A tleap script that builds the chain and sets N, CA, C and O, in Angstrom:
source leaprc.protein.ff14SB
mol = sequence {
  NMET ALA HIE VAL ALA GLU ARG ALA ASP GLU
  LEU LYS VAL ILE ILE PHE ASN LYS SER ASP
  PHE GLY PHE ALA GLU GLU ASN SER ARG LEU
  VAL SER ALA ASP CYS LYS LEU TYR LEU GLN
  PRO GLU TRP SER ARG SER LYS GLU MET THR
  PRO LEU ILE VAL ASP TYR VAL MET ASN ASN
  PRO LYS TRP GLU ILE SER LEU GLN THR HIE
  LYS TYR LEU ASN ILE CPRO
}
set mol.1.N position { -6.385 -11.298 -86.076 }
set mol.1.CA position { -5.184 -11.888 -85.241 }
set mol.1.C position { -3.891 -11.707 -85.712 }
set mol.1.O position { -3.030 -11.386 -84.893 }
set mol.2.N position { -3.410 -11.946 -87.616 }
set mol.2.CA position { -2.164 -11.810 -87.982 }
set mol.2.C position { -1.685 -10.555 -87.725 }
set mol.2.O position { -0.477 -10.516 -87.493 }
set mol.3.N position { -2.467 -9.188 -87.691 }
set mol.3.CA position { -1.581 -7.886 -87.314 }
set mol.3.C position { -0.961 -8.250 -86.174 }
set mol.3.O position { 0.265 -8.149 -86.127 }
set mol.4.N position { -1.843 -8.839 -84.817 }
set mol.4.CA position { -1.189 -8.848 -83.898 }
set mol.4.C position { 0.484 -10.029 -83.772 }
set mol.4.O position { 1.393 -9.837 -82.965 }
set mol.5.N position { 0.436 -11.104 -84.761 }
set mol.5.CA position { 1.760 -12.230 -85.021 }
set mol.5.C position { 2.764 -11.106 -85.362 }
set mol.5.O position { 3.822 -11.005 -84.740 }
set mol.6.N position { 2.380 -10.173 -86.465 }
set mol.6.CA position { 3.551 -10.132 -87.707 }
set mol.6.C position { 4.182 -9.100 -86.549 }
set mol.6.O position { 5.397 -8.940 -86.663 }
set mol.7.N position { 3.456 -8.280 -85.308 }
set mol.7.CA position { 4.542 -7.697 -84.778 }
set mol.7.C position { 5.091 -8.213 -83.148 }
set mol.7.O position { 5.711 -7.518 -82.343 }
set mol.8.N position { 4.721 -9.391 -83.010 }
set mol.8.CA position { 5.356 -10.342 -82.180 }
set mol.8.C position { 7.148 -10.483 -82.163 }
set mol.8.O position { 7.725 -10.710 -83.226 }
set mol.9.N position { 7.792 -10.354 -81.101 }
set mol.9.CA position { 8.903 -10.707 -81.439 }
set mol.9.C position { 9.509 -11.781 -80.814 }
set mol.9.O position { 10.697 -11.793 -80.490 }
set mol.10.N position { 8.492 -12.952 -80.581 }
set mol.10.CA position { 8.845 -14.340 -80.027 }
set mol.10.C position { 7.416 -14.989 -79.678 }
set mol.10.O position { 6.469 -14.510 -79.054 }
set mol.11.N position { 7.621 -16.563 -80.449 }
set mol.11.CA position { 6.480 -17.314 -80.529 }
set mol.11.C position { 7.118 -18.371 -79.977 }
set mol.11.O position { 8.200 -18.922 -80.178 }
set mol.12.N position { 5.819 -18.602 -78.917 }
set mol.12.CA position { 6.935 -19.976 -78.386 }
set mol.12.C position { 5.212 -21.156 -78.481 }
set mol.12.O position { 4.022 -20.881 -78.325 }
set mol.13.N position { 5.821 -22.217 -78.748 }
set mol.13.CA position { 4.976 -23.450 -78.884 }
set mol.13.C position { 5.081 -24.612 -78.003 }
set mol.13.O position { 6.098 -25.305 -77.968 }
set mol.14.N position { 3.954 -24.855 -77.228 }
set mol.14.CA position { 4.168 -25.808 -76.297 }
set mol.14.C position { 4.020 -27.278 -77.064 }
set mol.14.O position { 2.952 -27.498 -77.635 }
set mol.15.N position { 4.793 -28.026 -77.084 }
set mol.15.CA position { 4.579 -29.539 -78.050 }
set mol.15.C position { 4.097 -30.483 -76.947 }
set mol.15.O position { 4.888 -31.009 -76.164 }
set mol.16.N position { 3.460 -30.578 -76.927 }
set mol.16.CA position { 1.925 -31.972 -76.190 }
set mol.16.C position { 2.232 -33.332 -76.866 }
set mol.16.O position { 2.463 -34.444 -76.393 }
set mol.17.N position { 2.160 -32.886 -78.071 }
set mol.17.CA position { 2.297 -34.312 -79.481 }
set mol.17.C position { 2.779 -33.697 -80.571 }
set mol.17.O position { 3.036 -32.494 -80.593 }
set mol.18.N position { 2.964 -34.635 -81.733 }
set mol.18.CA position { 3.823 -34.576 -82.877 }
set mol.18.C position { 2.742 -33.876 -83.765 }
set mol.18.O position { 3.306 -33.489 -84.788 }
set mol.19.N position { 1.150 -33.497 -83.784 }
set mol.19.CA position { 0.764 -32.910 -84.435 }
set mol.19.C position { 0.983 -31.328 -83.715 }
set mol.19.O position { 0.498 -30.367 -84.312 }
set mol.20.N position { 1.574 -31.152 -82.688 }
set mol.20.CA position { 1.990 -29.937 -82.696 }
set mol.20.C position { 3.059 -29.105 -83.340 }
set mol.20.O position { 3.223 -27.888 -83.255 }
set mol.21.N position { 3.568 -29.760 -83.824 }
set mol.21.CA position { 4.803 -29.424 -84.820 }
set mol.21.C position { 4.146 -28.806 -86.307 }
set mol.21.O position { 4.593 -27.872 -86.974 }
set mol.22.N position { 3.430 -29.309 -86.470 }
set mol.22.CA position { 2.610 -29.079 -87.571 }
set mol.22.C position { 1.701 -27.055 -87.477 }
set mol.22.O position { 1.438 -26.095 -88.201 }
set mol.23.N position { 1.611 -27.455 -86.274 }
set mol.23.CA position { 0.680 -26.131 -85.519 }
set mol.23.C position { 1.829 -25.089 -85.414 }
set mol.23.O position { 1.793 -24.007 -86.000 }
set mol.24.N position { 2.677 -25.431 -84.756 }
set mol.24.CA position { 4.119 -24.459 -84.778 }
set mol.24.C position { 4.643 -24.115 -86.042 }
set mol.24.O position { 5.204 -23.022 -86.121 }
set mol.25.N position { 4.574 -24.827 -87.047 }
set mol.25.CA position { 4.664 -24.292 -88.519 }
set mol.25.C position { 3.878 -23.131 -89.034 }
set mol.25.O position { 4.101 -21.959 -89.337 }
set mol.26.N position { 2.959 -23.875 -89.006 }
set mol.26.CA position { 1.026 -22.762 -89.506 }
set mol.26.C position { 1.312 -21.313 -88.652 }
set mol.26.O position { 1.157 -20.263 -89.276 }
set mol.27.N position { 1.768 -21.255 -87.097 }
set mol.27.CA position { 2.063 -20.272 -86.881 }
set mol.27.C position { 3.315 -19.657 -87.103 }
set mol.27.O position { 3.332 -18.451 -87.349 }
set mol.28.N position { 4.382 -20.313 -87.051 }
set mol.28.CA position { 5.356 -19.534 -87.912 }
set mol.28.C position { 5.343 -18.538 -89.192 }
set mol.28.O position { 5.949 -17.467 -89.224 }
set mol.29.N position { 4.500 -19.102 -90.310 }
set mol.29.CA position { 4.341 -18.030 -91.051 }
set mol.29.C position { 3.511 -16.602 -90.793 }
set mol.29.O position { 3.570 -15.535 -91.405 }
set mol.30.N position { 2.780 -16.978 -89.733 }
set mol.30.CA position { 2.227 -15.431 -89.426 }
set mol.30.C position { 3.455 -14.440 -89.198 }
set mol.30.O position { 3.273 -13.274 -89.549 }
set mol.31.N position { 4.501 -14.731 -88.729 }
set mol.31.CA position { 5.089 -13.952 -87.756 }
set mol.31.C position { 6.305 -13.241 -88.464 }
set mol.31.O position { 6.244 -13.371 -89.686 }
set mol.32.N position { 7.021 -12.769 -88.170 }
set mol.32.CA position { 7.763 -11.494 -88.976 }
set mol.32.C position { 9.245 -12.527 -88.789 }
set mol.32.O position { 9.513 -13.396 -87.960 }
set mol.33.N position { 10.132 -11.892 -90.139 }
set mol.33.CA position { 11.502 -13.264 -90.135 }
set mol.33.C position { 12.475 -12.913 -88.768 }
set mol.33.O position { 13.277 -13.600 -88.135 }
set mol.34.N position { 11.911 -11.223 -88.601 }
set mol.34.CA position { 12.616 -11.410 -87.600 }
set mol.34.C position { 12.467 -12.027 -85.913 }
set mol.34.O position { 13.166 -11.722 -84.947 }
set mol.35.N position { 11.578 -12.759 -85.961 }
set mol.35.CA position { 10.447 -13.529 -84.578 }
set mol.35.C position { 11.271 -14.323 -84.149 }
set mol.35.O position { 11.557 -15.192 -84.972 }
set mol.36.N position { 11.888 -14.409 -82.997 }
set mol.36.CA position { 12.737 -15.764 -82.435 }
set mol.36.C position { 11.525 -17.030 -82.353 }
set mol.36.O position { 10.418 -16.627 -81.995 }
set mol.37.N position { 11.603 -17.993 -82.547 }
set mol.37.CA position { 11.119 -18.418 -82.797 }
set mol.37.C position { 11.169 -20.578 -81.653 }
set mol.37.O position { 11.720 -21.615 -82.025 }
set mol.38.N position { 10.414 -20.326 -80.477 }
set mol.38.CA position { 11.169 -21.602 -79.497 }
set mol.38.C position { 9.774 -22.628 -79.741 }
set mol.38.O position { 8.604 -22.334 -79.984 }
set mol.39.N position { 10.424 -23.886 -79.569 }
set mol.39.CA position { 9.608 -24.877 -79.148 }
set mol.39.C position { 9.853 -25.295 -77.485 }
set mol.39.O position { 10.767 -24.924 -76.749 }
set mol.40.N position { 8.604 -26.277 -77.150 }
set mol.40.CA position { 8.793 -26.228 -75.655 }
set mol.40.C position { 8.188 -27.767 -75.139 }
set mol.40.O position { 7.086 -28.114 -75.565 }
set mol.41.N position { 8.724 -28.398 -74.487 }
set mol.41.CA position { 7.719 -29.730 -74.117 }
set mol.41.C position { 7.020 -29.468 -73.139 }
set mol.41.O position { 7.572 -28.975 -72.156 }
set mol.42.N position { 5.977 -29.655 -73.131 }
set mol.42.CA position { 4.693 -30.064 -72.315 }
set mol.42.C position { 5.867 -30.544 -70.943 }
set mol.42.O position { 6.912 -31.185 -71.055 }
set mol.43.N position { 5.232 -29.963 -69.680 }
set mol.43.CA position { 6.115 -30.427 -68.890 }
set mol.43.C position { 5.932 -32.235 -68.298 }
set mol.43.O position { 6.754 -33.069 -67.920 }
set mol.44.N position { 4.579 -32.247 -68.450 }
set mol.44.CA position { 3.827 -33.636 -68.175 }
set mol.44.C position { 4.765 -34.756 -69.043 }
set mol.44.O position { 5.306 -35.732 -68.523 }
set mol.45.N position { 4.853 -34.307 -70.831 }
set mol.45.CA position { 5.274 -35.401 -71.673 }
set mol.45.C position { 6.456 -35.056 -72.097 }
set mol.45.O position { 6.791 -35.391 -73.233 }
set mol.46.N position { 7.569 -34.111 -71.047 }
set mol.46.CA position { 8.663 -33.998 -71.253 }
set mol.46.C position { 9.728 -34.794 -71.733 }
set mol.46.O position { 10.615 -34.324 -72.446 }
set mol.47.N position { 9.691 -35.828 -71.423 }
set mol.47.CA position { 10.363 -37.247 -71.604 }
set mol.47.C position { 10.170 -37.826 -72.658 }
set mol.47.O position { 10.996 -38.605 -73.133 }
set mol.48.N position { 9.095 -37.559 -73.182 }
set mol.48.CA position { 8.624 -37.911 -74.683 }
set mol.48.C position { 8.898 -36.993 -75.816 }
set mol.48.O position { 9.297 -37.366 -76.919 }
set mol.49.N position { 8.684 -35.912 -75.511 }
set mol.49.CA position { 8.681 -34.844 -76.718 }
set mol.49.C position { 10.250 -34.108 -76.275 }
set mol.49.O position { 10.296 -33.032 -76.871 }
set mol.50.N position { 11.004 -34.230 -75.787 }
set mol.50.CA position { 12.608 -33.555 -75.178 }
set mol.50.C position { 13.019 -33.926 -76.894 }
set mol.50.O position { 13.152 -33.110 -77.805 }
set mol.51.N position { 13.169 -35.542 -76.960 }
set mol.51.CA position { 13.839 -35.779 -78.035 }
set mol.51.C position { 13.222 -35.548 -79.501 }
set mol.51.O position { 13.942 -35.507 -80.499 }
set mol.52.N position { 12.227 -35.442 -79.533 }
set mol.52.CA position { 11.760 -35.310 -81.116 }
set mol.52.C position { 11.682 -33.949 -81.331 }
set mol.52.O position { 11.780 -33.588 -82.504 }
set mol.53.N position { 11.517 -33.035 -80.406 }
set mol.53.CA position { 11.935 -31.846 -80.310 }
set mol.53.C position { 13.363 -31.054 -80.598 }
set mol.53.O position { 13.555 -29.998 -81.200 }
set mol.54.N position { 14.251 -31.914 -79.974 }
set mol.54.CA position { 15.814 -31.948 -80.155 }
set mol.54.C position { 16.189 -32.138 -81.709 }
set mol.54.O position { 16.893 -31.333 -82.318 }
set mol.55.N position { 15.592 -33.389 -82.320 }
set mol.55.CA position { 15.393 -33.730 -83.712 }
set mol.55.C position { 15.160 -32.702 -84.595 }
set mol.55.O position { 15.793 -32.416 -85.611 }
set mol.56.N position { 13.953 -32.041 -83.996 }
set mol.56.CA position { 13.053 -31.386 -85.101 }
set mol.56.C position { 13.579 -29.984 -85.304 }
set mol.56.O position { 13.467 -29.252 -86.287 }
set mol.57.N position { 14.268 -29.749 -83.974 }
set mol.57.CA position { 15.397 -28.183 -83.997 }
set mol.57.C position { 16.464 -28.612 -84.833 }
set mol.57.O position { 16.566 -27.795 -85.747 }
set mol.58.N position { 17.357 -29.573 -84.946 }
set mol.58.CA position { 18.717 -30.047 -85.543 }
set mol.58.C position { 18.322 -29.514 -86.938 }
set mol.58.O position { 18.827 -28.528 -87.474 }
set mol.59.N position { 16.898 -30.665 -87.696 }
set mol.59.CA position { 16.973 -30.161 -88.935 }
set mol.59.C position { 15.835 -29.458 -89.621 }
set mol.59.O position { 15.393 -29.750 -90.732 }
set mol.60.N position { 15.306 -28.253 -88.625 }
set mol.60.CA position { 14.585 -26.888 -88.671 }
set mol.60.C position { 15.292 -25.710 -88.095 }
set mol.60.O position { 14.533 -24.867 -87.619 }
set mol.61.N position { 16.560 -25.454 -88.026 }
set mol.61.CA position { 17.212 -24.663 -87.231 }
set mol.61.C position { 16.458 -23.262 -86.935 }
set mol.61.O position { 16.544 -22.682 -85.853 }
set mol.62.N position { 15.759 -22.829 -87.962 }
set mol.62.CA position { 15.494 -21.362 -87.450 }
set mol.62.C position { 14.635 -21.681 -86.114 }
set mol.62.O position { 14.456 -20.680 -85.421 }
set mol.63.N position { 14.054 -22.907 -85.605 }
set mol.63.CA position { 13.315 -23.172 -83.947 }
set mol.63.C position { 14.675 -22.745 -83.092 }
set mol.63.O position { 15.721 -22.408 -83.647 }
set mol.64.N position { 14.523 -22.801 -81.886 }
set mol.64.CA position { 15.308 -23.286 -80.804 }
set mol.64.C position { 14.447 -23.930 -79.785 }
set mol.64.O position { 13.253 -24.183 -79.948 }
set mol.65.N position { 15.255 -24.215 -78.552 }
set mol.65.CA position { 14.525 -25.402 -78.095 }
set mol.65.C position { 14.283 -24.135 -76.145 }
set mol.65.O position { 15.102 -23.299 -75.763 }
set mol.66.N position { 13.401 -24.383 -75.667 }
set mol.66.CA position { 12.683 -23.631 -74.732 }
set mol.66.C position { 12.453 -24.824 -73.659 }
set mol.66.O position { 12.189 -25.998 -73.921 }
set mol.67.N position { 12.609 -24.270 -72.474 }
set mol.67.CA position { 12.757 -25.370 -70.994 }
set mol.67.C position { 12.136 -24.452 -69.932 }
set mol.67.O position { 12.500 -23.294 -69.729 }
set mol.68.N position { 11.333 -24.982 -69.393 }
set mol.68.CA position { 11.191 -24.322 -67.892 }
set mol.68.C position { 11.616 -24.935 -66.712 }
set mol.68.O position { 11.153 -25.812 -65.982 }
set mol.69.N position { 13.212 -23.832 -66.721 }
set mol.69.CA position { 14.340 -24.583 -65.919 }
set mol.69.C position { 13.370 -24.583 -64.483 }
set mol.69.O position { 13.277 -25.637 -63.854 }
set mol.70.N position { 12.814 -23.617 -64.110 }
set mol.70.CA position { 12.517 -23.708 -62.613 }
set mol.70.C position { 11.799 -25.303 -61.975 }
set mol.70.O position { 11.808 -25.705 -60.812 }
set mol.71.N position { 11.235 -25.945 -63.163 }
set mol.71.CA position { 10.655 -27.053 -63.023 }
set mol.71.C position { 12.173 -28.067 -62.805 }
set mol.71.O position { 12.451 -28.389 -61.650 }
set mol.72.N position { 12.943 -28.450 -63.764 }
set mol.72.CA position { 13.622 -28.961 -63.460 }
set mol.72.C position { 14.944 -28.876 -62.070 }
set mol.72.O position { 15.937 -29.568 -61.844 }
set mol.73.N position { 14.523 -28.050 -61.586 }
set mol.73.CA position { 14.944 -27.156 -60.185 }
set mol.73.C position { 14.562 -27.503 -59.433 }
set mol.73.O position { 15.085 -27.627 -58.326 }
set mol.74.N position { 13.194 -27.872 -59.862 }
set mol.74.CA position { 12.262 -27.984 -58.360 }
set mol.74.C position { 11.473 -26.489 -57.517 }
set mol.74.O position { 10.951 -26.429 -56.404 }
set mol.75.N position { 11.641 -25.511 -58.470 }
set mol.75.CA position { 11.421 -24.669 -58.199 }
set mol.75.C position { 9.822 -24.148 -58.393 }
set mol.75.O position { 9.348 -24.170 -59.529 }
set mol.76.N position { 8.867 -23.601 -57.062 }
set mol.76.CA position { 7.313 -23.620 -57.644 }
set mol.76.C position { 7.208 -22.462 -58.800 }
set mol.76.O position { 6.145 -22.275 -59.391 }
savepdb mol mol.pdb
quit
């Protein structure tokens, strides 16, 4: 699996609970330094997780926030 991760252009981790931040960091160590890193709230928990993701990204600027814009716009 590590050889696949080394070739990845981006890593997106869905954040459902606080322990997912640790999972994200573990997996970020498997990808190259050029890989884009994204954290995305799980839709059903977005109200709880989005503020935590914002704080995390502010303190860990290697990460960016990803959102499912179509869900906010009510597009199936």
